[in-house]
N, C-alpha and C positions, 0 to 999 in steps of 0.2 A: 423374486428378488427385485426390489425397486432400483431405479437408476441412481438414487441418492445414497443407497447403502454401500455402494462399491468404493466409495472414497473415504472410509473411516480411517482415523489416524492409526499409525502403527503403534504396537505396544511398547517397542523399544526404539530409542532414537539412536541413529548411527552417526558418529562424529567422524568427519574426514578432515585430516590436517594436510594442508597444501603448503609446503615450505616456500618461503620467499627467497630472494637472492641473499647470499651471505654478505654481511657488512665488512668494512675495512677493519683490519686488525689494529688494536690499540697498542700503546707503548706499555711495556712491563713497568710495574711500580717498583719502588725502592724496597729492598729486603728489610724486614724488621729485625729487632734484636731479641735475644732470649730474655725471658723474665725469670731467670734462675742463674745461679753461679755456684762456685765452690770457694771455700776459705783457702787462703794461701799461707796462713801462719796460725799456730795455736793461739788461743786467747782464753781468759778465765771469765766465766759468767759472774755478773755482779748486779744485784737488784737494788743497789743504793747509788751507784755511780755509773756514768756512761763509760763504756770501754770502746776502743777502736777494734773493729773487725776488718782484717785485710782479706780482700776477695779478688777474684779474677776481674769482675766488673760490677760496679755499683750504679751504672748509668740508668738502669731501669727502676731503681729504688726512689721513693719519695719520703720526705720527712713526715713522720707520723704513721708510716706504714708498719704493719705487723708482719714479721718474718718467722719462719720456722727453720731451724738448722738441725741437721741430723745425718744419719747414715744414708747414703744414696746408693745408686746402682753400683754393684761391685763390692759393696760392704765397707767402703772407706769412710773414715770420719767418726764422729761421735754425736750423741744427742739422744732424744730431741731436746731442743730449747727454743722457746718463743722469745723473740726480741722485738723491741720497738725502735725504729730508726729515729734517732734524735738529731742527727746531722750527717752531712755528706762532705767530708773534708777533701776527697779526691774521687776520681773515676774508678779507683781500685780500693776504696775503703769506705766504711760507714761507722759513725759513732752510734752505738746501740745500748739500750737498757734492757737487762734481763727481766722478763715478766714473771718468772717462777710460777707458771701455770701447772696445775695438777697433772702429773705424769711426766713432767720435764726432768732433765738430768739433775737439777738441784743447783742451789746457789754456790758460788766459789768452786765450780767444777771446770775442768779444762775441756774446751771444744777443740778438737784436733784439726790441723790442716788437712784439707781434702774432704771436709764435711760439705754436704749439699745445703745450699741456701735457697729458699723458695718463698713466694708470697703465702700468707696464711690469714686466718681469721681467728678470733678468740670467741 
């Protein structure tokens, strides 16, 4: 064996991680808000006129957003119904237009209080 052959590279490379000192803890950020809510009153779907949908919170909604309303955890409410947000009159209501997407509850149908409202796409 020659003197040069004793220093051939290893077949596998071993990685060794040496931890550094821990940094200073940062300040906790502000809690976010939920991007879902529930209806607080019955309303009737309408694909010709905007109707007001009363909810626990509409602060996460934006005008033009598509929503789906339906039966949530625990089986409360009714639906499904796809709606488009047309206005936000208060932090607990939204003016909505029923989109009448295939599979929805139908036009002129009652959505019950306690229905879950969530962002959607069409």
